[in-house]
NUTI-460760 format. One record per residue: x, y, z of N, C-alpha, C in turn; chain; residue in three letters; residue number from 1. Coordinates in nm, 2 decimals, padded with zeros to 4 digits. Each point is the difference from the previous one (the first is absolute). Example, Ala and Ser with C-alpha at 12.3 -4.5 7.8 and 13.67 -1.06 7.14 Angstrom:
2
<<01.32,-00.57,00.78>,<-00.09,00.12,00.00>,<00.09,00.12,00.00>,'A','ala',1>
<<-00.04,00.11,-00.07>,<00.09,00.11,00.00>,<-00.08,00.11,00.08>,'A','ser',2>
***
This chain:
253
<<00.08,-00.12,00.00>,<-00.08,00.12,00.00>,<00.09,00.12,00.00>,'A','met',1>
<<-00.03,00.10,-00.09>,<00.07,00.13,00.00>,<-00.09,00.10,00.07>,'A','asn',2>
<<00.06,00.12,00.01>,<-00.07,00.11,00.08>,<-00.13,00.04,-00.08>,'A','ile',3>
<<00.00,-00.01,-00.13>,<-00.13,00.04,-00.07>,<-00.11,-00.10,00.04>,'A','lys',4>
<<00.03,-00.13,00.00>,<-00.09,-00.10,00.04>,<-00.05,00.02,00.15>,'A','asp',5>
<<00.10,00.04,00.08>,<-00.03,00.02,00.14>,<-00.10,00.12,00.02>,'A','phe',6>
<<00.03,00.11,-00.08>,<-00.08,00.12,00.00>,<-00.15,-00.03,-00.04>,'A','asp',7>
<<-00.01,-00.08,-00.10>,<-00.14,-00.04,-00.04>,<-00.07,-00.09,00.10>,'A','leu',8>
<<00.08,-00.08,00.07>,<-00.06,-00.09,00.10>,<-00.04,00.09,00.12>,'A','trp',9>
<<00.08,00.09,00.04>,<-00.03,00.09,00.12>,<-00.13,00.08,-00.04>,'A','ile',10>
<<00.00,00.05,-00.12>,<-00.12,00.09,-00.04>,<-00.13,-00.08,-00.01>,'A','lys',11>
<<00.01,-00.14,-00.02>,<-00.12,-00.08,00.00>,<-00.05,-00.02,00.14>,'A','ser',12>
<<00.08,00.03,00.10>,<-00.04,-00.02,00.14>,<-00.03,00.13,00.07>,'A','ile',13>
<<00.09,00.10,-00.01>,<-00.02,00.13,00.06>,<-00.05,00.10,-00.10>,'A','leu',14>
<<-00.10,00.08,00.04>,<-00.06,00.10,-00.10>,<00.09,00.12,-00.01>,'A','asn',15>
<<00.12,-00.02,-00.05>,<00.10,00.11,-00.02>,<-00.05,00.10,-00.10>,'A','ile',16>
<<-00.04,-00.04,-00.12>,<-00.05,00.10,-00.10>,<-00.12,00.07,00.04>,'A','asp',17>
<<-00.10,-00.07,00.06>,<-00.12,00.07,00.04>,<00.02,00.10,00.11>,'A','glu',18>
<<00.10,-00.02,00.09>,<00.02,00.09,00.11>,<00.09,00.12,-00.04>,'A','met',19>
<<00.05,00.00,-00.12>,<00.09,00.11,-00.04>,<-00.07,00.14,00.01>,'A','ser',20>
<<-00.13,00.00,-00.01>,<-00.07,00.13,00.01>,<00.00,00.07,00.14>,'A','arg',21>
<<00.02,-00.08,00.10>,<00.00,00.05,00.14>,<00.14,-00.02,00.07>,'A','ile',22>
<<00.08,-00.09,-00.06>,<00.13,-00.03,00.07>,<00.11,00.05,-00.09>,'A','asp',23>
<<00.07,00.10,00.05>,<00.10,00.07,-00.08>,<00.14,-00.06,00.01>,'A','val',24>
<<00.01,-00.11,00.07>,<00.13,-00.06,00.04>,<00.07,-00.08,-00.11>,'A','ser',25>
<<-00.05,00.01,-00.12>,<00.07,-00.07,-00.11>,<00.01,-00.15,00.03>,'A','leu',26>
<<-00.11,-00.07,00.02>,<00.00,-00.14,00.02>,<00.05,-00.08,-00.12>,'A','asn',27>
<<00.07,-00.11,00.02>,<00.05,-00.08,-00.11>,<00.15,00.00,00.00>,'A','gly',28>
<<00.06,-00.03,-00.12>,<00.14,00.00,-00.01>,<00.06,00.14,00.00>,'A','leu',29>
<<00.08,00.04,00.09>,<00.06,00.13,00.01>,<00.14,00.01,-00.05>,'A','gln',30>
<<00.08,-00.11,00.01>,<00.13,-00.01,-00.05>,<00.02,-00.14,-00.05>,'A','val',31>
<<00.06,-00.02,-00.12>,<00.03,-00.13,-00.04>,<-00.03,-00.03,-00.15>,'A','gly',32>
<<00.04,-00.12,-00.04>,<-00.01,-00.04,-00.14>,<-00.11,-00.11,-00.01>,'A','arg',33>
<<-00.10,00.02,-00.09>,<-00.10,-00.10,00.00>,<00.05,-00.14,-00.04>,'A','tyr',34>
<<00.11,-00.01,-00.08>,<00.05,-00.13,-00.04>,<00.08,-00.07,00.10>,'A','glu',35>
<<00.03,00.06,00.11>,<00.07,-00.07,00.11>,<-00.07,-00.13,00.05>,'A','thr',36>
<<00.08,-00.11,00.00>,<-00.06,-00.12,00.05>,<00.00,00.00,00.15>,'A','glu',37>
<<-00.10,-00.05,00.06>,<-00.01,00.00,00.14>,<00.02,-00.14,00.06>,'A','leu',38>
<<00.09,00.00,00.10>,<00.02,-00.13,00.08>,<-00.03,00.03,00.15>,'A','lys',39>
<<00.02,00.12,00.04>,<-00.02,00.03,00.15>,<-00.05,00.14,00.01>,'A','lys',40>
<<-00.11,00.02,00.08>,<-00.06,00.13,00.03>,<00.01,00.03,00.15>,'A','ile',41>
<<00.05,00.12,00.03>,<00.00,00.04,00.14>,<-00.12,00.09,00.02>,'A','ala',42>
<<-00.06,00.00,00.12>,<-00.11,00.08,00.04>,<00.03,00.08,00.12>,'A','phe',43>
<<-00.04,00.13,00.00>,<00.02,00.09,00.11>,<-00.11,00.11,00.00>,'A','ala',44>
<<-00.01,00.07,00.11>,<-00.09,00.11,00.01>,<00.04,00.12,-00.07>,'A','val',45>
<<00.13,00.04,00.02>,<00.05,00.12,-00.05>,<00.12,-00.01,-00.10>,'A','asp',46>
<<00.00,00.09,-00.10>,<00.11,00.01,-00.10>,<00.10,00.09,00.07>,'A','ala',47>
<<00.12,-00.05,00.02>,<00.11,00.07,00.07>,<00.13,-00.06,-00.03>,'A','ser',48>
<<00.11,00.07,00.02>,<00.13,-00.06,-00.02>,<00.02,-00.13,00.08>,'A','gln',49>
<<-00.05,00.00,00.13>,<00.02,-00.12,00.08>,<-00.07,-00.12,-00.06>,'A','glu',50>
<<-00.13,00.02,-00.04>,<-00.07,-00.11,-00.06>,<00.06,-00.04,-00.13>,'A','thr',51>
<<00.05,00.09,-00.08>,<00.07,-00.03,-00.13>,<00.12,-00.09,00.03>,'A','phe',52>
<<00.09,00.04,00.10>,<00.12,-00.07,00.03>,<-00.03,-00.14,00.04>,'A','asn',53>
<<-00.11,-00.02,00.09>,<-00.03,-00.13,00.05>,<-00.06,-00.09,-00.11>,'A','arg',54>
<<-00.08,00.06,-00.09>,<-00.05,-00.07,-00.12>,<00.11,-00.05,-00.09>,'A','ala',55>
<<00.10,00.09,-00.02>,<00.11,-00.04,-00.08>,<00.08,-00.11,00.06>,'A','ile',56>
<<00.03,00.01,00.13>,<00.07,-00.10,00.08>,<-00.07,-00.14,-00.01>,'A','asp',57>
<<-00.14,00.01,00.00>,<-00.08,-00.12,-00.01>,<00.00,-00.06,-00.13>,'A','ala',58>
<<00.05,00.07,-00.10>,<00.00,-00.06,-00.14>,<-00.13,00.02,-00.07>,'A','gly',59>
<<-00.08,00.10,00.03>,<-00.13,00.02,-00.06>,<00.02,00.07,-00.13>,'A','ala',60>
<<-00.09,-00.03,-00.09>,<-00.01,00.06,-00.14>,<-00.09,00.12,00.01>,'A','asp',61>
<<-00.10,00.00,00.09>,<-00.10,00.10,00.01>,<-00.03,00.03,00.15>,'A','leu',62>
<<-00.02,00.12,00.03>,<-00.05,00.04,00.14>,<-00.14,00.05,-00.02>,'A','leu',63>
<<-00.09,-00.06,00.07>,<-00.14,00.04,00.00>,<-00.03,00.08,00.13>,'A','phe',64>
<<-00.05,00.12,00.00>,<-00.02,00.08,00.12>,<-00.14,00.06,00.00>,'A','val',65>
<<-00.04,00.04,00.12>,<-00.13,00.07,00.02>,<00.02,00.15,-00.03>,'A','his',66>
<<00.11,00.05,00.05>,<00.03,00.14,-00.02>,<00.11,00.02,-00.09>,'A','his',67>
<<-00.03,00.04,-00.12>,<00.11,00.02,-00.11>,<00.07,00.13,00.01>,'A','gly',68>
<<00.05,00.04,-00.12>,<00.08,00.12,00.00>,<-00.07,00.12,-00.05>,'A','leu',69>
<<-00.12,-00.01,-00.06>,<-00.07,00.11,-00.06>,<-00.13,00.02,00.06>,'A','tyr',70>
<<-00.03,00.13,00.03>,<-00.12,00.04,00.07>,<-00.08,00.12,-00.06>,'A','trp',71>
<<-00.01,-00.01,-00.13>,<-00.08,00.10,-00.07>,<00.06,00.13,-00.04>,'A','gly',72>
<<00.13,00.00,00.01>,<00.07,00.13,-00.05>,<00.13,-00.04,-00.06>,'A','arg',73>
<<00.05,00.09,-00.08>,<00.13,-00.02,-00.07>,<00.11,00.01,00.10>,'A','val',74>
<<00.09,-00.09,00.00>,<00.12,00.00,00.09>,<00.13,00.01,-00.07>,'A','val',75>
<<00.08,00.10,00.01>,<00.13,00.01,-00.06>,<00.09,-00.12,00.04>,'A','pro',76>
<<00.06,-00.06,-00.10>,<00.09,-00.12,00.03>,<00.14,00.06,00.04>,'A','ile',77>
<<00.01,00.03,00.13>,<00.12,00.05,00.06>,<00.00,-00.03,00.15>,'A','arg',78>
<<00.12,00.02,00.06>,<00.01,-00.03,00.14>,<-00.03,-00.14,00.04>,'A','gly',79>
<<-00.07,-00.01,00.11>,<-00.04,-00.14,00.05>,<-00.09,-00.07,-00.10>,'A','asp',80>
<<-00.09,00.07,-00.07>,<-00.08,-00.06,-00.10>,<00.08,-00.06,-00.11>,'A','phe',81>
<<00.10,00.07,-00.04>,<00.09,-00.05,-00.11>,<00.07,-00.13,00.05>,'A','tyr',82>
<<00.04,00.01,00.13>,<00.07,-00.12,00.05>,<-00.09,-00.12,00.01>,'A','asn',83>
<<-00.12,00.02,00.03>,<-00.10,-00.12,00.00>,<-00.01,-00.05,-00.14>,'A','arg',84>
<<-00.03,00.09,-00.10>,<-00.02,-00.05,-00.14>,<00.13,-00.07,-00.05>,'A','ile',85>
<<00.11,00.06,00.03>,<00.13,-00.05,-00.05>,<00.02,-00.14,00.06>,'A','ala',86>
<<-00.03,-00.02,00.13>,<00.02,-00.13,00.06>,<-00.08,-00.11,-00.07>,'A','met',87>
<<-00.13,00.04,-00.03>,<-00.09,-00.10,-00.07>,<00.06,-00.03,-00.14>,'A','leu',88>
<<00.03,00.10,-00.07>,<00.05,-00.02,-00.14>,<00.13,-00.08,00.00>,'A','val',89>
<<00.10,00.04,00.08>,<00.13,-00.06,00.00>,<-00.01,-00.15,00.03>,'A','lys',90>
<<-00.09,-00.04,00.09>,<-00.02,-00.14,00.04>,<-00.11,-00.07,-00.07>,'A','asn',91>
<<-00.06,00.07,-00.10>,<-00.11,-00.06,-00.08>,<-00.11,-00.06,00.09>,'A','asp',92>
<<-00.03,00.08,00.11>,<-00.11,-00.04,00.09>,<-00.12,00.08,-00.04>,'A','leu',93>
<<-00.11,-00.07,-00.05>,<-00.12,00.07,-00.03>,<-00.08,00.04,00.12>,'A','ala',94>
<<-00.08,00.11,-00.01>,<-00.08,00.04,00.11>,<-00.14,00.01,-00.04>,'A','leu',95>
<<-00.09,-00.07,00.07>,<-00.15,00.00,-00.03>,<-00.07,00.04,00.13>,'A','tyr',96>
<<-00.10,00.09,-00.02>,<-00.07,00.06,00.12>,<-00.15,-00.02,-00.02>,'A','ala',97>
<<-00.07,-00.02,00.11>,<-00.15,-00.01,00.01>,<-00.04,00.07,00.13>,'A','ala',98>
<<-00.07,00.11,-00.01>,<-00.04,00.08,00.12>,<-00.14,-00.04,00.03>,'A','his',99>
<<-00.10,00.09,-00.03>,<-00.14,-00.02,00.03>,<-00.05,-00.13,-00.05>,'A','leu',100>
<<00.04,-00.05,-00.12>,<-00.06,-00.13,-00.05>,<00.04,-00.11,00.09>,'A','pro',101>
<<00.11,00.01,00.07>,<00.04,-00.11,00.10>,<-00.07,00.03,00.13>,'A','leu',102>
<<-00.01,00.12,00.04>,<-00.07,00.03,00.13>,<-00.14,-00.06,00.00>,'A','asp',103>
<<-00.07,00.01,-00.11>,<-00.15,-00.03,00.00>,<-00.03,-00.14,-00.06>,'A','met',104>
<<00.09,-00.08,-00.04>,<-00.03,-00.13,-00.05>,<-00.07,-00.08,00.10>,'A','his',105>
<<-00.12,-00.06,-00.03>,<-00.08,-00.07,00.10>,<00.07,-00.12,00.06>,'A','pro',106>
<<00.10,-00.06,-00.06>,<00.07,-00.12,00.05>,<00.14,00.02,00.03>,'A','glu',107>
<<00.07,00.08,-00.08>,<00.15,00.02,00.01>,<00.04,00.14,00.05>,'A','leu',108>
<<-00.10,00.08,00.03>,<00.03,00.14,00.04>,<00.04,00.01,00.15>,'A','gly',109>
<<00.06,00.12,00.03>,<00.04,00.03,00.14>,<-00.12,-00.01,00.09>,'A','asn',110>
<<-00.11,00.06,-00.04>,<-00.12,00.00,00.08>,<-00.06,-00.14,00.02>,'A','asn',111>
<<00.01,-00.08,-00.11>,<-00.05,-00.14,00.02>,<00.09,-00.08,00.09>,'A','ala',112>
<<00.13,00.03,00.00>,<00.09,-00.06,00.09>,<-00.02,00.03,00.15>,'A','gly',113>
<<-00.03,00.13,00.02>,<-00.04,00.05,00.14>,<-00.12,-00.07,00.04>,'A','leu',114>
<<-00.10,-00.01,-00.08>,<-00.13,-00.06,00.03>,<00.02,-00.15,00.03>,'A','ala',115>
<<00.09,-00.06,-00.07>,<00.02,-00.15,00.02>,<00.07,-00.02,00.13>,'A','lys',116>
<<00.10,00.08,00.04>,<00.06,-00.01,00.13>,<-00.09,00.02,00.11>,'A','ile',117>
<<-00.09,00.10,-00.02>,<-00.10,00.03,00.11>,<-00.11,-00.10,00.00>,'A','leu',118>
<<-00.02,-00.08,-00.10>,<-00.10,-00.10,-00.01>,<-00.14,00.06,-00.01>,'A','lys',119>
<<-00.01,00.11,-00.08>,<-00.13,00.07,-00.01>,<-00.09,-00.08,-00.09>,'A','leu',120>
<<-00.13,00.01,00.03>,<-00.10,-00.07,-00.08>,<-00.09,00.11,-00.07>,'A','lys',121>
<<-00.08,-00.05,-00.09>,<-00.10,00.08,-00.07>,<00.07,00.13,-00.06>,'A','asn',122>
<<00.10,-00.02,-00.07>,<00.08,00.11,-00.06>,<-00.08,00.08,-00.10>,'A','leu',123>
<<00.01,00.13,00.00>,<-00.05,00.09,-00.10>,<00.10,00.11,-00.03>,'A','glu',124>
<<-00.01,00.05,-00.13>,<00.08,00.12,-00.03>,<-00.02,00.12,00.09>,'A','pro',125>
<<00.10,00.07,00.03>,<-00.01,00.12,00.08>,<00.10,00.10,-00.04>,'A','phe',126>
<<-00.03,00.13,00.02>,<00.10,00.11,-00.02>,<00.00,00.05,-00.14>,'A','gly',127>
<<-00.10,00.09,-00.03>,<-00.01,00.05,-00.13>,<00.10,00.11,-00.03>,'A','leu',128>
<<00.07,-00.02,-00.11>,<00.11,00.10,-00.04>,<-00.01,00.01,-00.15>,'A','ser',129>
<<-00.05,00.12,-00.05>,<-00.01,00.04,-00.14>,<-00.09,-00.11,-00.07>,'A','lys',130>
<<-00.11,-00.04,00.07>,<-00.10,-00.09,-00.06>,<00.03,-00.14,00.02>,'A','gly',131>
<<00.11,-00.04,00.06>,<00.04,-00.14,00.02>,<00.02,-00.03,00.15>,'A','val',132>
<<-00.05,-00.11,00.04>,<00.02,-00.04,00.14>,<00.13,-00.09,00.01>,'A','lys',133>
<<00.10,00.05,00.08>,<00.13,-00.07,-00.01>,<00.02,-00.08,00.13>,'A','ile',134>
<<-00.08,00.01,00.10>,<00.02,-00.07,00.13>,<-00.11,-00.11,00.02>,'A','gly',135>
<<-00.01,-00.05,00.12>,<-00.09,-00.11,00.03>,<-00.06,00.03,00.14>,'A','leu',136>
<<-00.12,-00.06,00.03>,<-00.05,00.00,00.13>,<-00.07,-00.14,00.03>,'A','lys',137>
<<00.00,-00.04,00.12>,<-00.06,-00.12,00.04>,<-00.02,-00.01,00.15>,'A','gly',138>
<<-00.03,-00.12,00.04>,<-00.02,-00.02,00.15>,<00.06,-00.13,00.05>,'A','asn',139>
<<00.01,-00.01,00.13>,<00.05,-00.13,00.06>,<-00.12,-00.09,00.03>,'A','phe',140>
<<00.04,-00.13,00.01>,<-00.10,-00.10,00.04>,<-00.04,00.03,00.15>,'A','asp',141>
<<00.10,00.03,00.08>,<-00.01,00.04,00.14>,<00.07,00.12,00.02>,'A','gln',142>
<<-00.05,00.10,00.08>,<00.07,00.12,00.03>,<00.14,-00.02,00.05>,'A','pro',143>
<<00.10,00.09,-00.04>,<00.13,-00.01,00.05>,<00.03,00.13,00.08>,'A','leu',144>
<<00.08,-00.01,00.10>,<00.05,00.12,00.07>,<00.09,00.08,-00.09>,'A','ser',145>
<<00.03,00.13,00.04>,<00.10,00.07,-00.08>,<00.13,-00.06,00.00>,'A','arg',146>
<<00.04,-00.05,00.12>,<00.13,-00.07,00.01>,<00.01,-00.12,-00.09>,'A','asp',147>
<<-00.11,-00.08,00.00>,<00.00,-00.12,-00.09>,<00.01,00.04,-00.15>,'A','glu',148>
<<-00.06,00.11,-00.04>,<00.01,00.04,-00.14>,<00.15,00.03,-00.03>,'A','val',149>
<<00.06,00.08,00.09>,<00.14,00.03,-00.02>,<00.09,-00.12,00.00>,'A','val',150>
<<-00.02,-00.09,00.09>,<00.08,-00.12,00.01>,<-00.02,-00.09,-00.13>,'A','asn',151>
<<-00.12,00.00,-00.05>,<-00.02,-00.08,-00.12>,<00.07,00.06,-00.12>,'A','arg',152>
<<00.00,00.13,-00.01>,<00.07,00.07,-00.11>,<00.15,00.01,00.01>,'A','leu',153>
<<00.04,00.04,00.12>,<00.14,00.04,00.01>,<00.08,-00.07,00.11>,'A','phe',154>
<<-00.07,-00.10,00.07>,<00.07,-00.07,00.10>,<00.02,00.07,00.13>,'A','gly',155>
<<-00.06,00.12,00.01>,<00.01,00.08,00.12>,<00.03,00.14,-00.03>,'A','gly',156>
<<00.00,00.08,00.10>,<00.03,00.15,-00.01>,<00.14,00.03,-00.02>,'A','trp',157>
<<00.04,00.09,-00.08>,<00.13,00.05,-00.01>,<00.00,00.15,-00.04>,'A','asp',158>
<<00.11,00.06,-00.02>,<00.00,00.15,-00.02>,<-00.07,00.04,-00.13>,'A','asn',159>
<<-00.01,-00.09,-00.09>,<-00.06,00.04,-00.13>,<-00.15,-00.03,00.00>,'A','ser',160>
<<-00.06,-00.06,00.10>,<-00.14,-00.02,00.01>,<-00.07,00.09,00.09>,'A','val',161>
<<-00.09,00.08,-00.04>,<-00.07,00.10,00.08>,<-00.15,-00.02,-00.01>,'A','lys',162>
<<-00.07,00.03,00.11>,<-00.14,-00.01,-00.01>,<-00.07,00.12,00.08>,'A','met',163>
<<-00.11,00.04,-00.06>,<-00.09,00.09,00.07>,<-00.11,-00.08,00.05>,'A','leu',164>
<<00.00,-00.04,00.13>,<-00.09,-00.10,00.06>,<-00.13,00.07,00.04>,'A','pro',165>
<<-00.07,00.06,-00.09>,<-00.12,00.08,00.04>,<-00.13,-00.07,-00.02>,'A','phe',166>
<<00.00,-00.13,-00.05>,<-00.12,-00.07,-00.02>,<-00.01,-00.12,00.10>,'A','gly',167>
<<-00.09,-00.09,-00.03>,<-00.02,-00.11,00.09>,<00.12,-00.10,-00.01>,'A','arg',168>
<<00.02,-00.06,00.12>,<00.12,-00.10,00.01>,<-00.04,-00.13,-00.07>,'A','asp',169>
<<-00.12,-00.04,00.00>,<-00.04,-00.12,-00.07>,<-00.03,00.03,-00.15>,'A','asp',170>
<<00.10,-00.01,-00.08>,<00.00,00.04,-00.14>,<-00.08,-00.11,-00.08>,'A','val',171>
<<-00.10,00.04,-00.07>,<-00.08,-00.09,-00.08>,<00.02,00.02,-00.15>,'A','arg',172>
<<00.02,00.13,-00.04>,<00.01,00.03,-00.14>,<00.13,00.09,-00.03>,'A','ser',173>
<<00.06,-00.02,-00.12>,<00.12,00.07,-00.03>,<-00.01,00.05,-00.15>,'A','val',174>
<<00.04,00.12,-00.02>,<00.03,00.05,-00.14>,<00.15,00.03,-00.01>,'A','ala',175>
<<00.06,-00.03,-00.11>,<00.14,00.01,-00.02>,<00.04,00.05,-00.14>,'A','leu',176>
<<00.11,00.08,00.00>,<00.07,00.04,-00.12>,<00.14,00.00,00.03>,'A','ile',177>
<<00.09,-00.07,-00.06>,<00.14,-00.01,00.03>,<00.07,00.13,-00.04>,'A','ser',178>
<<00.11,00.03,00.06>,<00.09,00.11,-00.04>,<-00.05,00.13,00.05>,'A','gly',179>
<<-00.01,00.10,-00.09>,<-00.03,00.14,00.04>,<-00.14,00.04,-00.03>,'A','asp',180>
<<-00.09,-00.03,00.10>,<-00.14,00.03,-00.03>,<-00.07,00.04,00.13>,'A','ala',181>
<<00.06,00.10,00.08>,<-00.06,00.04,00.13>,<-00.14,00.06,-00.02>,'A','pro',182>
<<-00.02,00.08,-00.10>,<-00.12,00.08,-00.01>,<-00.12,-00.08,-00.05>,'A','phe',183>
<<00.02,-00.12,-00.04>,<-00.11,-00.09,-00.03>,<-00.07,-00.04,00.13>,'A','glu',184>
<<00.06,00.04,00.12>,<-00.07,-00.02,00.13>,<-00.14,00.06,-00.01>,'A','leu',185>
<<-00.02,00.11,-00.07>,<-00.14,00.06,-00.01>,<-00.10,-00.10,-00.06>,'A','his',186>
<<00.05,-00.08,-00.09>,<-00.09,-00.10,-00.06>,<-00.03,-00.11,00.10>,'A','gln',187>
<<00.10,-00.04,00.07>,<-00.01,-00.11,00.10>,<-00.11,00.05,00.11>,'A','ala',188>
<<00.01,00.12,00.04>,<-00.10,00.06,00.09>,<-00.14,-00.01,-00.06>,'A','ile',189>
<<-00.01,00.04,-00.12>,<-00.13,00.00,-00.07>,<-00.06,-00.15,00.00>,'A','glu',190>
<<00.09,-00.09,-00.02>,<-00.05,-00.14,-00.01>,<00.00,-00.07,00.13>,'A','glu',191>
<<00.02,00.07,00.11>,<-00.02,-00.04,00.14>,<00.08,-00.13,00.03>,'A','glu',192>
<<00.12,-00.01,-00.04>,<00.08,-00.12,00.04>,<00.07,00.03,00.14>,'A','val',193>
<<00.04,-00.10,00.06>,<00.06,00.01,00.13>,<00.15,00.04,00.00>,'A','asp',194>
<<00.07,-00.03,-00.11>,<00.14,00.03,-00.01>,<00.04,00.03,-00.14>,'A','leu',195>
<<00.08,00.11,-00.02>,<00.05,00.03,-00.13>,<00.15,-00.02,00.00>,'A','tyr',196>
<<00.05,-00.08,-00.10>,<00.15,-00.03,-00.01>,<00.06,00.06,-00.12>,'A','leu',197>
<<00.11,00.07,00.01>,<00.08,00.04,-00.11>,<00.15,00.01,00.05>,'A','thr',198>
<<00.08,00.04,-00.09>,<00.14,00.01,00.03>,<00.05,00.12,00.07>,'A','gly',199>
<<-00.03,00.12,-00.06>,<00.06,00.12,00.05>,<-00.10,00.08,00.08>,'A','glu',200>
<<00.05,00.08,00.10>,<-00.09,00.07,00.09>,<-00.01,00.15,-00.05>,'A','ala',201>
<<-00.09,00.07,00.06>,<-00.01,00.15,-00.02>,<-00.05,00.06,00.13>,'A','ser',202>
<<00.07,00.10,00.05>,<-00.03,00.07,00.12>,<-00.14,00.05,00.00>,'A','his',203>
<<-00.05,00.05,-00.11>,<-00.13,00.07,00.00>,<-00.12,-00.09,00.01>,'A','val',204>
<<00.03,-00.13,00.00>,<-00.11,-00.10,00.01>,<-00.03,-00.04,00.15>,'A','leu',205>
<<00.09,00.05,00.09>,<-00.02,-00.04,00.14>,<-00.14,00.03,00.05>,'A','tyr',206>
<<-00.03,00.12,-00.01>,<-00.13,00.04,00.06>,<-00.12,-00.05,-00.09>,'A','his',207>
<<00.02,-00.02,-00.13>,<-00.10,-00.06,-00.08>,<-00.04,-00.14,00.05>,'A','thr',208>
<<00.11,-00.08,00.03>,<-00.03,-00.13,00.05>,<-00.05,00.00,00.14>,'A','ala',209>
<<00.05,00.09,00.09>,<-00.05,00.01,00.13>,<-00.15,00.03,00.01>,'A','leu',210>
<<-00.04,00.10,-00.08>,<-00.14,00.05,00.00>,<-00.09,-00.10,-00.07>,'A','glu',211>
<<00.05,-00.08,-00.09>,<-00.08,-00.11,-00.07>,<-00.01,-00.13,00.08>,'A','ala',212>
<<00.09,-00.01,00.10>,<00.01,-00.12,00.08>,<00.04,-00.13,-00.08>,'A','gly',213>
<<00.11,00.02,-00.08>,<00.04,-00.11,-00.08>,<00.15,-00.03,00.03>,'A','ile',214>
<<00.04,-00.13,-00.01>,<00.14,-00.04,00.01>,<00.06,00.02,-00.13>,'A','asn',215>
<<00.13,00.05,00.00>,<00.07,00.02,-00.12>,<00.14,-00.06,00.02>,'A','val',216>
<<00.04,-00.09,-00.08>,<00.13,-00.07,00.01>,<00.09,00.04,-00.11>,'A','leu',217>
<<00.12,00.06,00.03>,<00.10,00.04,-00.10>,<00.11,-00.10,00.01>,'A','phe',218>
<<00.01,-00.09,-00.09>,<00.10,-00.11,00.01>,<00.13,00.02,-00.07>,'A','gly',219>
<<00.02,00.12,-00.07>,<00.12,00.03,-00.07>,<-00.02,-00.03,-00.15>,'A','gly',220>
<<00.05,00.09,-00.08>,<-00.02,-00.01,-00.15>,<00.07,-00.13,-00.04>,'A','his',221>
<<00.12,-00.02,00.03>,<00.07,-00.12,-00.04>,<-00.06,-00.13,00.05>,'A','tyr',222>
<<-00.03,-00.01,00.13>,<-00.05,-00.12,00.06>,<-00.14,-00.04,-00.06>,'A','ala',223>
<<-00.08,00.10,-00.05>,<-00.13,-00.04,-00.06>,<00.01,-00.03,-00.15>,'A','thr',224>
<<00.12,00.01,-00.05>,<00.01,-00.01,-00.15>,<00.10,-00.11,-00.04>,'A','glu',225>
<<00.04,-00.09,00.08>,<00.08,-00.11,-00.03>,<-00.08,-00.12,-00.06>,'A','val',226>
<<-00.13,00.00,00.02>,<-00.08,-00.11,-00.03>,<-00.02,-00.03,-00.15>,'A','tyr',227>
<<-00.02,00.11,-00.08>,<-00.03,-00.02,-00.14>,<00.12,-00.06,-00.07>,'A','gly',228>
<<00.12,00.05,00.02>,<00.12,-00.05,-00.07>,<00.03,-00.15,00.04>,'A','val',229>
<<-00.03,-00.03,00.13>,<00.02,-00.14,00.04>,<-00.10,-00.09,-00.06>,'A','lys',230>
<<-00.12,00.04,-00.01>,<-00.11,-00.09,-00.06>,<00.03,-00.01,-00.15>,'A','leu',231>
<<00.04,00.10,-00.06>,<00.03,-00.01,-00.15>,<00.12,-00.08,-00.02>,'A','leu',232>
<<00.10,00.01,00.08>,<00.12,-00.08,-00.01>,<-00.03,-00.15,00.01>,'A','ala',233>
<<-00.09,-00.04,00.09>,<-00.04,-00.13,00.02>,<-00.08,-00.05,-00.13>,'A','asp',234>
<<-00.08,00.08,-00.06>,<-00.08,-00.03,-00.12>,<00.10,-00.02,-00.12>,'A','lys',235>
<<00.10,00.09,-00.01>,<00.10,-00.01,-00.11>,<00.08,-00.13,00.02>,'A','val',236>
<<00.04,-00.04,00.12>,<00.07,-00.12,00.02>,<-00.08,-00.12,-00.04>,'A','ser',237>
<<-00.13,-00.01,00.04>,<-00.08,-00.11,-00.03>,<-00.05,-00.01,-00.14>,'A','lys',238>
<<-00.04,00.11,-00.06>,<-00.06,-00.01,-00.13>,<00.10,00.02,-00.12>,'A','glu',239>
<<00.11,00.07,00.02>,<00.10,00.03,-00.10>,<00.13,-00.08,00.01>,'A','leu',240>
<<00.01,-00.07,00.12>,<00.12,-00.09,00.02>,<00.13,00.08,00.00>,'A','ser',241>
<<-00.01,00.13,00.04>,<00.12,00.08,00.01>,<00.05,00.01,00.15>,'A','leu',242>
<<00.13,00.01,00.02>,<00.05,00.02,00.13>,<-00.04,00.14,00.05>,'A','asp',243>
<<-00.03,00.01,00.12>,<-00.04,00.14,00.06>,<00.07,00.01,00.13>,'A','thr',244>
<<00.02,00.13,00.04>,<00.05,00.03,00.13>,<-00.06,00.13,00.05>,'A','val',245>
<<-00.04,00.01,00.13>,<-00.05,00.12,00.05>,<00.11,00.08,00.07>,'A','phe',246>
<<00.02,00.12,-00.03>,<00.10,00.09,00.06>,<-00.07,00.09,00.11>,'A','ile',247>
<<00.03,-00.02,00.12>,<-00.06,00.07,00.11>,<00.09,00.11,00.05>,'A','asp',248>
<<-00.05,00.13,-00.03>,<00.07,00.12,00.04>,<-00.09,00.09,00.08>,'A','val',249>
<<-00.03,-00.04,00.13>,<-00.10,00.08,00.07>,<00.05,00.13,00.04>,'A','pro',250>
<<-00.09,00.10,00.00>,<00.04,00.14,00.03>,<-00.04,00.04,00.14>,'A','thr',251>
<<-00.09,-00.08,00.06>,<-00.06,00.04,00.13>,<-00.10,00.11,-00.01>,'A','gly',252>
<<-00.04,00.03,-00.12>,<-00.09,00.11,-00.02>,<-00.12,-00.04,-00.09>,'A','leu',253>
***
């Protein structure tokens, strides 16, 4: 299989082309040659020199990331950005990115991964953004305490996990959007869930959550977005018979 074939396979699974109207992050092949034959693919959350180095050391032909190099604006190829591009080209390491299409995939997405770890039932789309719902909401078979929710997701409390504990302790329903979606809290309040989960926090939402009487869990951008690339890596390994490796570079944020 070459990169062109891989690109077609990915686009048959993730709605990359359809999401281009609202996602400016240039999903798809960002650096590389379509004719390159693939034997090993590395998966990571972020495109960075550290992940590039580790993918090269692992012998990967392509690095698949959730956060690529382009975010809707022209970037001069100089300085650190030049160094990143040069590293990829020099080592013939292709770079492929999938942002919102990976977040929202019902089986392979970051949100689907979070819901699976939580063991949520009766899942429904949640979190309207430019006409598309990118998150999920669901409920537990039996209510969980706030501590049990955190333990199930993150194995306990640490400095990167924060909660506004302003709702009921026996959590029955959860709405979630991975990564940077603090202001979708307003939609969670409207839908009367017991807990809203996302990655990044915002100071201005403290009193909003307090006055609405809702729990808000901020698990960290990175920690809530490792699931999609891991799930996709497993699918690639099983269905395409390619070697895969996950490169873990946590930021604590």
